[in-house]
N, C-alpha and C positions, 0 to 999 in steps of 0.2 A: 698337537703334541700333549700327552697328559702324562703329568709326574708320576703316577702309580705305575705307569709302563717302564720309566727311566731308572724308579728304585728298583724294580724289578731285574732290569737289564742289569744293573751294576750288582744286583745281589746274585746274579746268576754269573759274575766274573766277565761280561762282555764291555766292549769299550763303549764309551759314551762320544757321539760325533760332537765337532764343534760346535755345532748350531745346537745341539741339545745342551749343551755346559751354559753356554752363552743366553740360551734359555732359563735354565735353572737359576743364574744368577740374577738376571733381570727380574725373573718374579720374585726372587726372597728380596730384593732392593725394594722392591716398589708393592710389597706384602699382598701380590696376588699368590702366592705358593706359602703354605704356612709351617709354622715351625716344627709341627709334628711330622711331615711329611719330609723336610731338610734334617731332621734327625736321623730320620731312617735311612735316608741317602748317605750321611756322614759316617753312618754304622757300617754301611754295606762298603764304602770306599776305606774304611777302619780293615776290615777285611779281607776284600778283594784286591786292594788298592789301586794305582793307576798308571797308566806307561807315560814315557815321555811326552807325547804329543798331548795326550788328556792334561798333564801336568801343566805343561806350558799354557794351552788352550783356559784353563780354570785361571791360571794366574793375571792372564789377558783380561779375562770376562771381569775379574776383581778390580783391575787397574780400571779400566773404562765405566765402572761403576760410579764414579764420582769425579771430582776435580783431580785433572794430572798437573803438574808442575813444568811451565814453560821456561826451560833455561837457556834457549837458542840465543837470545842475548849476551851470553857469556864466551867470551874468546877462549878456545880451546879444547881440550878433552876433558870432559867433567867426570872425575872419580869419586867415587862413594865407597865408603866402608861399613860393614855393619858385622857386629858382633852379638853372637847369641847371649852373650850375658855373663856374668860370672862375678866375685868378690874382688873389689880393689882393683876394678879396669878401668885404669885412666887413660888407655890408650888413644882415644879420640883426642884429649885434651893436647897430647904430644904430636900424633900424627897429624894433626890440620895443619898446624904453623909448620912442622917439619917439611911435610910435603909441598905446601905454597911455598914456602923458602925457594923451592927448585922450581917454581913457574907453572905446576899443575893446579889449575883450579878447583879448590874445595869448596861446594857450594851445599852446606851442610845441614839438612831439616832433624832436628833434634826433639826429645819429648822429656817428660820429667818423669823421674825414677818411682816405681812403687815396688818395694821390696827393702834390701839390705841398705841401701845409700841411694842417694837422687841419683837421676839422670845427668847428662852431660850439662842440660840448662840450670838445673841446680848447684852442679858443682862451679859452674862460671860465675852465677850471681853470688857466691861466696865473694866475687870481686864487685865490692863497693861501685854502683852504678850502671852495672854490666847489663843490658837487655836486649832480649830479641823480639820485642814486637817492633820489627821494622815492615813498612811497605815493601812488595815484590821489585818494585822499579829501584829502591835503594840497595835493597839486597843484591841485587844483579850490578848495580853500580860498584859497590864494596868488593865483591868478590872480582871483577874485572881489575879494579883499583889494585887491592891487596893481596888477591888470590883466595881469599877466604873469608868468609861471614857464615853464621850461623843464625837462624830464622827457626821461629816455634812452630810445631806442627799444624796443618790447616785442618781445619775440623771436617772437611768434607772430602779426605783424605781415605779412599780405598773402604768406603760405607759397607758393603759387601762384607769385607773381610771382618769388620768391626762387629758385625751382627753373626757372622759365622762364627767368631772366636768364642764371644759370649754364650753360643749355643754349643758349641763342642765342650767349654767348660763345664757344663752341667749336664752333658751325655756321655761324658768319659770316652771322647773319641779325641782329645787333646792330641794323645799320642800317635798321630798318624803321620808317617815321613810325608807323602804328599799334599795334605792338608798343612803340615807345618812350613814345606819348603812354598807353597804357593802362597801363603799368608805373608811371610818373611818378603819374597820377591815380589809380589805385587806392589807392596810400599816403597821399595828401594826404584822399582821402575815406574809409579807413579812421582816420586820425586824427581823425576827428571835427568838420573845421572846417565851416561853413556858408557862406563864401565863401572864395573863392582867388585869390590875386594871384601871376602867374606872371612871372618874369625869364627869357627864354630868350635866352641868349647866341648870338653871332655873332661869327666872327674867328679867328685865331690860336690863342687860349687858350681856343677853345670847342668844344664836342661838334658842333654845326652850325658848318660852316667858311664856309657861304655865305650871304646874305640872304635867298635862295630857299626853301632848306632849313628855315633857323629861322622864316621865316614858314609855311610849311606844318606844320611843328611845334606852334607858337603857335596856330593856329588849330584844330589837330585835338584840342588840350588843352582849349582853351576852348569847342568845340562840346561835349566829353566832360562837361564840368564843368557847362554849362548843360543838357545833356540829360537829367542825372541829379539835376537839382533843387539846384547848387549854384551860386552866382552866381560866375562867372569872368570875369578879364579878364587880360589878358597884355601885356607890352610887349616888343619886341626892343633888346636893348641890346648895344653894341659891346666885344668884349674882344680886340681885336686888338692890345690892350697890357694890362699889368695894370690893375686897378682902384685908384685910390690912388695911394700911394707904398709903403706897408709891404705885405712878403710875409713871414709868419711870425707865430707865435702870439700871444707877449706884444704883438709889435711893432703887431699889429692891433687889441689891447685898447687899446692908448695912442691909436691914430689913431682908434678908435670914440669913445674920450673925447674927443679933441681937434673930432671933428664934431658930438659933441652940444654943445660949448661953442660950434660956430660958425665954428671956425677950422678946419674940414679939409679935404680937397683937392676940389678944384671939383668934380670927374665923381663922387666917391664924394657930394659933399653932393647934388647933382642928380640922383644916380641913386635916392637916399633918399628926396628931396622927390618924385618920379615914383611911385617904388611906394607909399611911405607916403600919397600924396594918394587913390590909388585904395584903400586898406586902409581909411582913415578913411572915404570915401565910400561904399564897400562895408558898412561898420560902421555906418551910419548915423548919423554924428555931422558931416555936413556934406551939404548939399543940391548942390554940385558938387565935382568934384576941383580946381577954383581957388580954393573957398572953403577946401578942407579944406587946402592947399598955405599959402595965408595962414596958416591956425591952426597948422601944423606950424612956420612960420618963427617964428610968436609963442612957443611954448614952447619953442624954442631960446633965443631974445632972452631970455626970462625967467628961463631956468634950469629950468623945470619939467621938460624930459625929462630931464637931466643928474640931478636929484635922483630921478628915476623910475628910473633904472638903479643909482643909490647904493642905493635900497630893493630892488629887485629882486637885486642882489648878496647885501645882508646878509640879507636872507629864504632865500637857498640857504645861507647859512655861509660867504659869501666875505667877505673883507676890504676893504668898499666903500673905505677909507683910498685905495686904489689911485688912486681917481678923481683925488683931490687932490695924490696924491704917487706919481705914475709909475714912481720909482724901487724901489718896493716890489714891481712886476712881476720876473719871473725877468730877470736882466741878462746878457748874453753877456760872457766873458772878453777878447775881442777887438773893435775897432770898427774895418776897414780901409776907406778910401777907393780908390775905383777911380777913376783920373784919365783925362780922354779925351786920346788918341793924336793928336786934330788938331781945328782949327779947324772950325765947320761949325753944321747941324742936324741935331736928332735926325729920323731918317727912318722907322725902324724899331724896335720893341722887340717880340720875337718870344715873345707872352705863356708861350706853353706850356714854352720852352725856358728863360727865365728863371724858371718856377715849378720846372723841373726843379734849376735852379742852386741854389734854396731848398732843395729837398728834399737835395740833395748836401752840403746843412749840417748837416742832422738836423731842419729844420724838416716834413717829412712823413714819411710811411710809404710804403717801397718794398714793404712787403708788408705783412698783417694783424700778425705779430709784430713789426715795428719800432717801436723806443721813438723816441717823438717829445721832441726837445730844445727846450721852450718858450720860451727864452730867443733863439734863434739865428733868422737870415734875412735879410731885403734891405730897405733903404730906397731907392728910385728918388728920386734928385736932379733928374732930367730927364724929361719925359715928348715925345712926338710933337709936333713942332714948334716945340719949346725950342731957341735957339739954345743954344751951347757952346764954350768956348774951351780951347785945349789946356792940358791940366793941371788942368782943373776938374773936380771929383768927378762923374760918372756917377751913381755908385749908393755906399750905404754898407753894408760887408756885415759883419753881426753874427754872429761865430763863437767856437765854444770849442777849433776846430782852430787848431794854429798854421800848417798846411800847408795852403793854399786856391788853390793855383796852378789847379789843373784846373776850381774855380767860376770863377775870376779869367777864365780862357780860354772858358769856355762864355759867361760874361757878354759879352766882348770880340763872339764870334763872333755874339752875337743882339741887338746894340743897333748898329745902322747908323747911320752919320753921312754927310750929303749936304753938299754945297757949295752946295744951294739949297735956299730956305726951303721947309719941309711943311707943310699944312695940318694941325692935328689932327684925329683923325677925329671924326664928329658921334657923340655918345653914346647919344643915344637916336632909333635907328632908326625905329623904327613902335610905334605903339598900336595893340591888337586887341580890340575890343569887343564881338563880334558878337551 
C-alpha cells in the first residue's frame, strides 16, 4: 500500500477502505507517514468528504491509536456528555450530579480549558482541596459508590487525533465535518462510555456559527456513534449569547449550585433538563425522555441532586461546605457594575467577545502556560430581549485588577441595545436521534 495512491484516490472522490484508513492512521502515529502526505490527504478530505462508513472507520482507527479506558468494572450503562464548547457553559457541573442522583453512572474524563474560561477541572478546582489525580481503581470505586467521579485526561488517549488536529490547525483543514466529527467521537469512545449525549452549539459563541453547519456536525457524530455500537443522541443549542449569567470559574460553580437548588438561570436549567433527560433515558433509568425529565425535576426539588454534588466534591478531597457557603469559593477583590448608557432592550450579546472580556480579566488561558485566576469573571445582569434603563447594571465585573477600562470597552462594544423589543433566541434548536 502506498500513501501517494491513497491521496490520489481520495483526491478523485473515491472511498478509502477500512484497511486503507487503518494503514494511514497507524503510519502517521508511528511516524512512517510524513506530515506533508497527511496534509495532502486532509485537504483532499476537506474537498471530497467521507461517507458514513469511512467516518466510522477513521474514528475507530484513532481510538485504537493509543490507550482506551476500561470502564467494565462500573455497574450500569455509562453515559457521557460532550459539548462543542461555548461561553459560560456550566452544564457539566450541573448535569453530572443531577443524572448521577438518579443512579446513572457518570464516569467523566475532563480537561483544562484553553480559551474564555477554564475547563471543567479548572472550575471544580475552585473548590478548595478538590483534585482529579486519582488512580483508575479508585475512579471506578467512586463511580460505583457515588455514581459520579471526574478524572483528568489520559496522556496517551487518541494520540493520532492529537497529531492530526495540530496538523489541521496549520493547514487550514480544521473546518471539515468528517475530521471534526471523528476527532470528537474518537475521544468519547476511547474514554469508555456505553452511550453518548452530544450538545452541539450554534451561534456567535460557537465553533459552528450556522444552524446548517451545526446540524451537519450533529448528524455526523450521531451516525458515527451508532455505527460503532454506542447509543448516541444530540441536541443543537443556541450559543448566540452566553449560557446562564456567570462566566468565570468560581462564579460558575456558584451558579451550578444555584441551579441544583432549583434557582438557576432559566436557559441553563432548561439545557440541563433536556440533556439530562436524554442521559437518564440512555442510561436505562426511564422509559422515555419525558419521564426522565420529571424524575430530574423531582431530585432537584427534594434536594437529592444537591446532596450528590456535595458527596462528589467531598469524595475527591473538596470542601463540600462551599455548597452551603459560597463565600468560601475564591473571591475577587473588586466588584464593578457596568451601567447601561441608554434606555432600550438588549438586542445582541456577542458571546465569544464577552468570553474574551472574561479572559482579559484572567478567567481563561490565552496560552497553555497562562495562569487562571479562579475568582474573576463576569455575571450578566441582562440577556437578549430584556428591558434596560440608563444607569442600570448590564454586567457585574469581578476583578483582581484595579484598571479594567479595556474590559469595560470590550463589553460596551459587544452588548447592543435597541429601541425596539427583541425576542430572546430559542435555546433548543433541534434534537437529533437518528
